[in-house]
ROFISE-255071 format. One record per atom (N, C-alpha, C): residue number from 1; atom name; x, y, z. Coordinates in Angstrom, 3 decimals. Example, Ala and Ser with C-alpha at 12.3 -4.5 7.8 and 13.67 -1.06 7.14 Angstrom:
residues 2
   num   atome       east      north         up
     1       N     13.190     -5.690      7.800
     1      CA     12.300     -4.500      7.800
     1       C     13.200     -3.300      7.800
     2       N     12.850     -2.250      7.080
     2      CA     13.670     -1.060      7.140
     2       C     12.900      0.030      7.870
***
This chain:
residues 162
   num   atome       east      north         up
     1       N    -15.111     61.560    -97.020
     1      CA    -15.714     61.688    -95.729
     1       C    -16.266     60.360    -95.236
     2       N    -16.859     59.606    -96.095
     2      CA    -17.403     58.304    -95.721
     2       C    -16.283     57.361    -95.337
     3       N    -15.143     57.458    -96.033
     3      CA    -14.022     56.573    -95.707
     3       C    -13.431     56.938    -94.352
     4       N    -13.473     58.235    -94.004
     4      CA    -13.001     58.656    -92.682
     4       C    -13.906     58.101    -91.589
     5       N    -15.205     58.062    -91.829
     5      CA    -16.150     57.512    -90.863
     5       C    -15.933     56.005    -90.699
     6       N    -15.726     55.304    -91.802
     6      CA    -15.488     53.853    -91.752
     6       C    -14.178     53.580    -91.025
     7       N    -13.134     54.331    -91.347
     7      CA    -11.840     54.154    -90.689
     7       C    -11.968     54.432    -89.191
     8       N    -12.705     55.467    -88.830
     8      CA    -12.921     55.801    -87.415
     8       C    -13.690     54.707    -86.697
     9       N    -14.718     54.165    -87.353
     9      CA    -15.517     53.094    -86.745
     9       C    -14.675     51.837    -86.548
    10       N    -13.835     51.517    -87.532
    10      CA    -12.967     50.342    -87.431
    10       C    -11.980     50.534    -86.279
    11       N    -11.428     51.738    -86.129
    11      CA    -10.489     52.022    -85.055
    11       C    -11.167     51.864    -83.683
    12       N    -12.402     52.358    -83.593
    12      CA    -13.135     52.234    -82.330
    12       C    -13.396     50.763    -82.013
    13       N    -13.788     49.997    -83.018
    13      CA    -14.032     48.559    -82.819
    13       C    -12.746     47.859    -82.398
    14       N    -11.615     48.164    -83.048
    14      CA    -10.336     47.550    -82.683
    14       C     -9.933     47.922    -81.257
    15       N    -10.160     49.156    -80.868
    15      CA     -9.845     49.581    -79.498
    15       C    -10.720     48.833    -78.501
    16       N    -12.006     48.676    -78.798
    16      CA    -12.917     47.944    -77.907
    16       C    -12.515     46.470    -77.783
    17       N    -12.167     45.828    -78.905
    17      CA    -11.749     44.422    -78.881
    17       C    -10.455     44.273    -78.077
    18       N     -9.497     45.165    -78.310
    18      CA     -8.231     45.106    -77.571
    18       C     -8.477     45.328    -76.075
    19       N     -9.343     46.257    -75.742
    19      CA     -9.665     46.508    -74.335
    19       C    -10.310     45.279    -73.699
    20       N    -11.209     44.637    -74.426
    20      CA    -11.885     43.442    -73.934
    20       C    -10.869     42.325    -73.661
    21       N     -9.937     42.118    -74.572
    21      CA     -8.910     41.082    -74.412
    21       C     -8.015     41.399    -73.217
    22       N     -7.595     42.637    -73.091
    22      CA     -6.713     43.038    -71.992
    22       C     -7.433     42.893    -70.649
    23       N     -8.656     43.369    -70.562
    23      CA     -9.422     43.277    -69.314
    23       C     -9.689     41.813    -68.960
    24       N    -10.001     40.995    -69.939
    24      CA    -10.215     39.564    -69.690
    24       C     -8.961     38.904    -69.126
    25       N     -7.816     39.257    -69.677
    25      CA     -6.557     38.713    -69.172
    25       C     -6.277     39.147    -67.740
    26       N     -6.564     40.398    -67.438
    26      CA     -6.353     40.909    -66.078
    26       C     -7.273     40.198    -65.090
    27       N     -8.524     40.030    -65.450
    27      CA     -9.483     39.350    -64.571
    27       C     -9.066     37.894    -64.353
    28       N     -8.674     37.213    -65.422
    28      CA     -8.257     35.815    -65.306
    28       C     -7.022     35.687    -64.412
    29       N     -6.053     36.558    -64.587
    29      CA     -4.847     36.543    -63.761
    29       C     -5.198     36.821    -62.301
    30       N     -6.080     37.769    -62.063
    30      CA     -6.501     38.088    -60.696
    30       C     -7.173     36.894    -60.038
    31       N     -8.046     36.212    -60.760
    31      CA     -8.714     35.027    -60.208
    31       C     -7.702     33.941    -59.856
    32       N     -6.719     33.728    -60.713
    32      CA     -5.684     32.726    -60.458
    32       C     -4.873     33.093    -59.224
    33       N     -4.488     34.345    -59.081
    33      CA     -3.721     34.788    -57.918
    33       C     -4.526     34.669    -56.635
    34       N     -5.801     35.005    -56.686
    34      CA     -6.653     34.895    -55.499
    34       C     -6.784     33.437    -55.072
    35       N     -6.971     32.534    -56.024
    35      CA     -7.078     31.107    -55.709
    35       C     -5.766     30.582    -55.133
    36       N     -4.641     30.974    -55.697
    36      CA     -3.335     30.532    -55.190
    36       C     -3.112     31.050    -53.767
    37       N     -3.496     32.301    -53.515
    37      CA     -3.351     32.864    -52.177
    37       C     -4.235     32.113    -51.182
    38       N     -5.449     31.795    -51.570
    38      CA     -6.361     31.048    -50.699
    38       C     -5.794     29.660    -50.396
    39       N     -5.284     28.967    -51.413
    39      CA     -4.692     27.641    -51.206
    39       C     -3.494     27.713    -50.265
    40       N     -2.637     28.703    -50.456
    40      CA     -1.466     28.858    -49.587
    40       C     -1.900     29.175    -48.155
    41       N     -2.913     30.010    -47.984
    41      CA     -3.412     30.339    -46.648
    41       C     -3.972     29.108    -45.949
    42       N     -4.674     28.270    -46.684
    42      CA     -5.223     27.042    -46.115
    42       C     -4.107     26.122    -45.637
    43       N     -3.096     25.954    -46.456
    43      CA     -1.976     25.084    -46.087
    43       C     -1.243     25.639    -44.868
    44       N     -1.020     26.936    -44.841
    44      CA     -0.308     27.545    -43.714
    44       C     -1.126     27.416    -42.433
    45       N     -2.430     27.627    -42.502
    45      CA     -3.245     27.511    -41.289
    45       C     -3.277     26.070    -40.793
    46       N     -3.288     25.105    -41.706
    46      CA     -3.213     23.695    -41.301
    46       C     -1.866     23.412    -40.656
    47       N     -0.823     23.972    -41.220
    47      CA      0.526     23.742    -40.712
    47       C      0.693     24.350    -39.320
    48       N      0.159     25.539    -39.104
    48      CA      0.312     26.221    -37.828
    48       C     -0.361     25.443    -36.711
    49       N     -1.518     24.884    -36.960
    49      CA     -2.246     24.156    -35.923
    49       C     -1.829     22.708    -35.780
    50       N     -0.880     22.260    -36.586
    50      CA     -0.462     20.871    -36.573
    50       C      0.800     20.713    -35.742
    51       N      0.767     19.759    -34.819
    51      CA      1.946     19.451    -34.031
    51       C      1.862     17.995    -33.602
    52       N      2.942     17.278    -33.773
    52      CA      2.975     15.867    -33.397
    52       C      4.187     15.616    -32.512
    53       N      4.125     14.524    -31.741
    53      CA      5.244     14.107    -30.908
    53       C      5.471     12.615    -31.100
    54       N      6.695     12.299    -31.509
    54      CA      7.097     10.901    -31.631
    54       C      7.651     10.477    -30.277
    55       N      7.061      9.436    -29.709
    55      CA      7.506      8.924    -28.425
    55       C      8.865      8.257    -28.602
    56       N      9.779      8.486    -27.684
    56      CA     11.110      7.880    -27.802
    56       C     11.094      6.398    -27.441
    57       N      9.987      5.929    -26.896
    57      CA      9.853      4.505    -26.608
    57       C      9.367      3.779    -27.851
    58       N      9.815      2.577    -28.016
    58      CA      9.314      1.753    -29.107
    58       C      9.247      0.318    -28.617
    59       N      8.664     -0.523    -29.440
    59      CA      8.453     -1.906    -29.052
    59       C      8.711     -2.784    -30.262
    60       N      9.463     -3.842    -30.070
    60      CA      9.671     -4.803    -31.145
    60       C      9.117     -6.141    -30.684
    61       N      8.149     -6.672    -31.444
    61      CA      7.629     -7.997    -31.133
    61       C      8.102     -8.968    -32.208
    62       N      7.439    -10.095    -32.356
    62      CA      7.865    -11.104    -33.322
    62       C      7.782    -10.616    -34.766
    63       N      6.882     -9.663    -35.028
    63      CA      6.646     -9.259    -36.413
    63       C      6.986     -7.802    -36.722
    64       N      6.844     -6.898    -35.737
    64      CA      6.871     -5.475    -36.050
    64       C      7.764     -4.660    -35.126
    65       N      8.212     -3.535    -35.672
    65      CA      8.789     -2.440    -34.902
    65       C      7.649     -1.436    -34.731
    66       N      7.269     -1.154    -33.487
    66      CA      6.146     -0.258    -33.210
    66       C      6.666      1.114    -32.781
    67       N      6.163      2.159    -33.447
    67      CA      6.452      3.547    -33.079
    67       C      5.133      4.214    -32.706
    68       N      5.170      5.114    -31.745
    68      CA      3.953      5.754    -31.263
    68       C      4.037      7.260    -31.493
    69       N      3.034      7.805    -32.195
    69      CA      2.997      9.227    -32.543
    69       C      1.715      9.826    -31.981
    70       N      1.849     10.907    -31.224
    70      CA      0.689     11.567    -30.627
    70       C      0.472     12.928    -31.287
    71       N     -0.782     13.244    -31.559
    71      CA     -1.166     14.556    -32.075
    71       C     -1.308     15.494    -30.882
    72       N     -0.355     16.403    -30.716
    72      CA     -0.404     17.372    -29.620
    72       C     -0.802     18.758    -30.114
    73       N     -1.230     18.842    -31.366
    73      CA     -1.673     20.110    -31.943
    73       C     -3.152     20.325    -31.746
    74       N     -3.681     21.336    -32.408
    74      CA     -5.108     21.660    -32.271
    74       C     -5.928     21.283    -33.509
    75       N     -5.275     20.734    -34.523
    75      CA     -6.006     20.316    -35.717
    75       C     -5.826     18.823    -35.939
    76       N     -6.778     18.230    -36.611
    76      CA     -6.682     16.815    -36.952
    76       C     -5.653     16.635    -38.052
    77       N     -4.992     15.494    -38.025
    77      CA     -3.969     15.188    -39.022
    77       C     -4.499     14.078    -39.912
    78       N     -4.505     14.349    -41.195
    78      CA     -4.906     13.308    -42.139
    78       C     -3.650     12.638    -42.682
    79       N     -3.800     11.388    -43.003
    79      CA     -2.662     10.638    -43.526
    79       C     -2.447     11.034    -44.973
    80       N     -1.283     10.854    -45.538
    80      CA     -0.233      9.916    -45.172
    80       C      0.789     10.500    -44.200
    81       N      1.487      9.597    -43.530
    81      CA      2.638      9.933    -42.704
    81       C      3.850      9.228    -43.295
    82       N      4.984      9.896    -43.263
    82      CA      6.234      9.288    -43.710
    82       C      7.115      9.082    -42.484
    83       N      7.933      8.035    -42.522
    83      CA      8.825      7.727    -41.406
    83       C     10.241      7.551    -41.937
    84       N     11.176      8.211    -41.271
    84      CA     12.595      8.052    -41.560
    84       C     13.234      7.458    -40.316
    85       N     13.956      6.355    -40.476
    85      CA     14.624      5.704    -39.350
    85       C     16.102      5.583    -39.683
    86       N     16.930      5.962    -38.724
    86      CA     18.375      5.782    -38.845
    86       C     18.744      4.623    -37.924
    87       N     19.471      3.642    -38.446
    87      CA     19.853      2.514    -37.608
    87       C     21.166      2.794    -36.888
    88       N     21.614      1.845    -36.088
    88      CA     22.808      2.063    -35.269
    88       C     24.074      2.210    -36.098
    89       N     24.046      1.802    -37.352
    89      CA     25.214      2.016    -38.218
    89       C     25.048      3.268    -39.089
    90       N     24.099      4.160    -38.708
    90      CA     23.814      5.427    -39.396
    90       C     23.289      5.238    -40.813
    91       N     22.660      4.126    -41.079
    91      CA     22.052      3.886    -42.390
    91       C     20.600      4.354    -42.358
    92       N     20.197      5.260    -43.272
    92      CA     18.810      5.753    -43.272
    92       C     17.858      4.779    -43.972
    93       N     16.676      4.660    -43.403
    93      CA     15.621      3.838    -43.997
    93       C     14.356      4.682    -44.033
    94       N     13.808      4.847    -45.242
    94      CA     12.675      5.753    -45.444
    94       C     11.437      4.941    -45.788
    95       N     10.356      5.183    -45.057
    95      CA      9.089      4.502    -45.291
    95       C      8.061      5.565    -45.664
    96       N      7.636      5.555    -46.916
    96      CA      6.713      6.567    -47.444
    96       C      5.284      6.057    -47.331
    97       N      4.366      6.956    -46.968
    97      CA      2.944      6.630    -46.858
    97       C      2.726      5.389    -46.001
    98       N      3.196      5.437    -44.759
    98      CA      3.136      4.243    -43.917
    98       C      1.718      3.780    -43.639
    99       N      0.736      4.640    -43.835
    99      CA     -0.638      4.221    -43.597
    99       C     -1.230      3.446    -44.769
   100       N     -0.526      3.398    -45.880
   100      CA     -1.099      2.758    -47.063
   100       C     -0.366      1.506    -47.496
   101       N      0.757      1.238    -46.894
   101      CA      1.537      0.081    -47.305
   101       C      1.267     -1.115    -46.416
   102       N      1.703     -2.286    -46.839
   102      CA      1.474     -3.490    -46.044
   102       C      2.278     -3.483    -44.747
   103       N      3.281     -2.609    -44.644
   103      CA      4.093     -2.571    -43.436
   103       C      3.429     -1.796    -42.308
   104       N      2.283     -1.177    -42.586
   104      CA      1.615     -0.362    -41.585
   104       C      0.440     -1.121    -40.986
   105       N      0.367     -1.148    -39.687
   105      CA     -0.755     -1.781    -38.996
   105       C     -1.135     -0.874    -37.838
   106       N     -2.408     -0.682    -37.645
   106      CA     -2.867      0.125    -36.513
   106       C     -3.846     -0.722    -35.721
   107       N     -3.366     -1.363    -34.674
   107      CA     -4.225     -2.275    -33.923
   107       C     -4.357     -1.886    -32.463
   108       N     -3.605     -0.884    -32.016
   108      CA     -3.683     -0.482    -30.617
   108       C     -5.039      0.170    -30.345
   109       N     -5.496      0.079    -29.111
   109      CA     -6.752      0.721    -28.742
   109       C     -6.620      1.271    -27.337
   110       N     -7.547      2.101    -26.968
   110      CA     -7.517      2.719    -25.656
   110       C     -7.897      4.177    -25.768
   111       N     -7.989      4.878    -24.647
   111      CA     -8.478      6.257    -24.680
   111       C     -7.611      7.205    -25.489
   112       N     -6.301      6.961    -25.554
   112      CA     -5.426      7.865    -26.291
   112       C     -5.221      7.451    -27.743
   113       N     -5.626      6.254    -28.108
   113      CA     -5.353      5.792    -29.461
   113       C     -6.425      6.248    -30.427
   114       N     -6.156      6.080    -31.697
   114      CA     -6.989      6.603    -32.779
   114       C     -8.367      5.935    -32.766
   115       N     -9.289      6.464    -31.946
   115      CA    -10.594      5.833    -31.774
   115       C    -11.766      6.684    -32.250
   116       N    -11.598      7.998    -32.357
   116      CA    -12.739      8.856    -32.706
   116       C    -13.030      8.785    -34.197
   117       N    -12.137      9.265    -35.012
   117      CA    -12.293      9.220    -36.466
   117       C    -11.201      8.312    -37.019
   118       N    -11.565      7.100    -37.386
   118      CA    -10.579      6.172    -37.921
   118       C     -9.956      6.755    -39.180
   119       N     -8.633      6.675    -39.276
   119      CA     -7.938      7.199    -40.439
   119       C     -7.572      8.659    -40.317
   120       N     -8.004      9.305    -39.242
   120      CA     -7.651     10.707    -38.978
   120       C     -7.138     10.766    -37.557
   121       N     -6.002     11.390    -37.373
   121      CA     -5.411     11.508    -36.043
   121       C     -5.889     12.810    -35.426
   122       N     -6.886     12.707    -34.554
   122      CA     -7.470     13.883    -33.917
   122       C     -6.578     14.384    -32.777
   123       N     -6.745     15.644    -32.352
   123      CA     -5.937     16.163    -31.249
   123       C     -6.046     15.270    -30.009
   124       N     -4.893     14.971    -29.420
   124      CA     -4.849     14.129    -28.224
   124       C     -4.746     12.642    -28.501
   125       N     -4.941     12.227    -29.728
   125      CA     -4.886     10.805    -30.055
   125       C     -3.468     10.370    -30.405
   126       N     -3.232      9.076    -30.253
   126      CA     -1.949      8.472    -30.587
   126       C     -2.179      7.425    -31.656
   127       N     -1.267      7.348    -32.598
   127      CA     -1.322      6.305    -33.611
   127       C     -0.113      5.395    -33.409
   128       N     -0.341      4.107    -33.555
   128      CA      0.746      3.131    -33.467
   128       C      1.127      2.744    -34.891
   129       N      2.355      3.016    -35.251
   129      CA      2.848      2.681    -36.585
   129       C      3.696      1.431    -36.454
   130       N      3.358      0.426    -37.234
   130      CA      4.104     -0.831    -37.178
   130       C      4.805     -1.047    -38.506
   131       N      6.105     -1.252    -38.422
   131      CA      6.910     -1.529    -39.603
   131       C      7.405     -2.960    -39.452
   132       N      7.365     -3.720    -40.543
   132      CA      7.801     -5.113    -40.457
   132       C      9.119     -5.204    -39.719
   133       N      9.228     -6.183    -38.852
   133      CA     10.388     -6.303    -37.961
   133       C     11.688     -6.185    -38.740
   134       N     12.485     -5.207    -38.342
   134      CA     13.744     -5.004    -39.064
   134       C     14.814     -5.987    -38.603
   135       N     15.757     -6.232    -39.473
   135      CA     16.920     -7.047    -39.113
   135       C     18.011     -6.155    -38.540
   136       N     17.755     -4.860    -38.477
   136      CA     18.700     -3.874    -37.987
   136       C     18.150     -3.239    -36.719
   137       N     18.999     -2.614    -35.948
   137      CA     18.598     -1.978    -34.688
   137       C     18.329     -0.497    -34.924
   138       N     17.116     -0.002    -34.676
   138      CA     16.827      1.422    -34.871
   138       C     17.490      2.274    -33.794
   139       N     17.944      3.475    -34.189
   139      CA     18.580      4.406    -33.252
   139       C     17.823      5.726    -33.160
   140       N     17.329      6.220    -34.288
   140      CA     16.672      7.526    -34.363
   140       C     15.542      7.433    -35.377
   141       N     14.453      8.142    -35.132
   141      CA     13.323      8.122    -36.070
   141       C     12.721      9.515    -36.184
   142       N     12.116      9.762    -37.336
   142      CA     11.396     11.008    -37.587
   142       C     10.111     10.665    -38.324
   143       N      9.016     11.293    -37.890
   143      CA      7.716     11.137    -38.552
   143       C      7.370     12.477    -39.172
   144       N      6.886     12.447    -40.432
   144      CA      6.615     13.671    -41.183
   144       C      5.176     13.621    -41.699
   145       N      4.418     14.716    -41.487
   145      CA      3.056     14.806    -42.021
   145       C      3.094     15.307    -43.454
   146       N      1.958     15.268    -44.118
   146      CA      1.909     15.730    -45.509
   146       C      2.136     17.236    -45.637
   147       N      2.017     17.986    -44.525
   147      CA      2.275     19.423    -44.553
   147       C      3.710     19.751    -44.166
   148       N      4.522     18.728    -43.938
   148      CA      5.920     18.944    -43.613
   148       C      6.200     19.118    -42.134
   149       N      5.174     19.025    -41.298
   149      CA      5.380     19.093    -39.855
   149       C      5.966     17.761    -39.414
   150       N      7.003     17.814    -38.572
   150      CA      7.672     16.564    -38.208
   150       C      8.028     16.537    -36.730
   151       N      8.346     15.354    -36.267
   151      CA      8.841     15.143    -34.921
   151       C      9.858     14.016    -34.987
   152       N     10.944     14.184    -34.244
   152      CA     11.963     13.141    -34.245
   152       C     12.352     12.811    -32.818
   153       N     12.936     11.635    -32.647
   153      CA     13.367     11.213    -31.317
   153       C     14.435     10.141    -31.454
   154       N     15.358     10.175    -30.499
   154      CA     16.276      9.047    -30.369
   154       C     15.499      7.936    -29.689
   155       N     15.555      6.766    -30.250
   155      CA     14.780      5.654    -29.726
   155       C     15.517      5.041    -28.543
   156       N     14.844      5.040    -27.405
   156      CA     15.481      4.621    -26.163
   156       C     15.106      3.215    -25.740
   157       N     14.160      2.621    -26.429
   157      CA     13.701      1.278    -26.098
   157       C     13.263      1.193    -24.641
   158       N     12.343      2.054    -24.255
   158      CA     11.811      2.028    -22.901
   158       C     10.789      0.933    -22.696
   159       N     10.339      0.317    -23.762
   159      CA      9.357     -0.765    -23.639
   159       C     10.052     -2.104    -23.847
   160       N      9.264     -3.148    -23.874
   160      CA      9.808     -4.494    -24.006
   160       C     10.409     -4.720    -25.385
   161       N     11.514     -5.377    -25.427
   161      CA     12.191     -5.718    -26.682
   161       C     12.389     -7.221    -26.700
   162       N     11.772     -7.881    -27.684
   162      CA     11.871     -9.338    -27.762
   162       C     12.756     -9.745    -28.905
***
C-alpha cells in the first residue's frame, strides 16, 4: 500500500512537471508570435504611409549627378536610400546607402528641401542626392527606401547639363 502511494505521488509530480514544461513552451511560443505580428504590423503601417517621387529632372555639374526625391507620403522617411541607375547603354549601376557613402551630398536648401529634421525626409520635403559625376549618360533611375517603397523615372534632363 505504501508503494502504491509513492508510485501515485511520483506520477502526480511527473504529470505536474510535464504540464509546467508544456505550458511554458506554449506561453513562450505565443509571446514570440505576438512580437512577430507586432513587428510586421509596424513595418506594414510604415510602408502604407510611405510614398516618394523621383523627379525626372536631374542636373550634372562639374562634380556630381544630382537627383531630386520628394516625400509625397504622410510619414517621415528615414535613411538609407538606395539608387539604381540605368545608363543609355542599358548598363545598371547600383548605389547602396547613398546617405552614408562619400558619393552622397545634401547641400540644397529652401522651403521644400530637407530642412526640418536633418537626416529624416519629412512629408513634403525634397532631398538632393548627389552621385560623383559619372562618365556615362544616365537614362533611367529608381530610388528605394528601406521598406521597399520605390519611385522610378526616365531622366529627361530638364535642368542644366554642363
